C-alpha positions as CSV (number, residue, x, y, z in Angstrom):
1,M,1.8,15.9,6.0
2,V,-0.9,17.1,8.3
3,D,-0.9,20.6,9.9
4,P,-0.7,19.9,13.7
5,H,-2.7,23.1,14.2
6,S,-5.6,22.0,12.1
7,M,-9.1,22.5,13.5
8,N,-10.0,18.9,12.4
9,L,-6.8,17.1,13.4
10,G,-8.5,14.1,14.9
11,V,-10.8,13.6,11.9
12,T,-7.9,14.0,9.5
13,L,-5.8,11.4,11.4
14,A,-8.7,9.0,11.6
15,F,-9.3,9.3,7.8
16,I,-5.6,8.7,7.1
17,K,-5.6,5.7,9.4
18,W,-8.7,4.3,7.6
19,M,-7.4,4.9,4.1
20,T,-4.2,3.1,4.9
21,S,-6.0,0.2,6.4
22,T,-6.7,-3.0,4.4
23,E,-10.3,-1.9,3.9
24,G,-9.2,1.5,2.5
25,R,-6.5,0.1,0.3
26,T,-9.0,-2.4,-1.1
27,I,-11.4,0.4,-2.0
28,L,-8.5,2.1,-3.8
29,A,-7.6,-1.1,-5.7
30,R,-11.3,-1.6,-6.8
31,N,-11.3,1.9,-8.2
32,S,-8.2,1.4,-10.3
33,M,-5.8,3.1,-7.9
34,I,-2.6,1.5,-6.8
35,P,-2.9,-0.3,-3.4
36,A,-0.1,0.2,-1.0
37,G,0.4,-3.2,0.4
38,A,1.0,-6.8,-0.5
39,A,-2.1,-8.1,1.4
40,V,-4.3,-6.1,-1.0
41,L,-2.3,-7.0,-4.1
42,S,-2.7,-10.7,-3.3
43,D,-6.5,-10.5,-2.7
44,P,-8.1,-13.1,-5.0
45,D,-11.3,-11.1,-5.2
46,L,-9.4,-8.3,-6.9
47,A,-7.1,-10.4,-9.1
48,G,-9.9,-11.4,-11.6
49,G,-10.6,-7.9,-12.8
50,Q,-7.1,-6.5,-13.0
51,P,-4.7,-6.7,-15.9
52,S,-1.3,-8.4,-15.1
């Protein structure tokens, strides 16, 4: 949830958009966080270092 009256609303929304992109989710996956999307989960570059 984002406060619509935030002084930095545009920056906040841009960050959320980026973090939910494939690039952002890949960074999360590489740092042992759970990616939110099948495209990242099936990335062969990530599969080698992750336990199944």
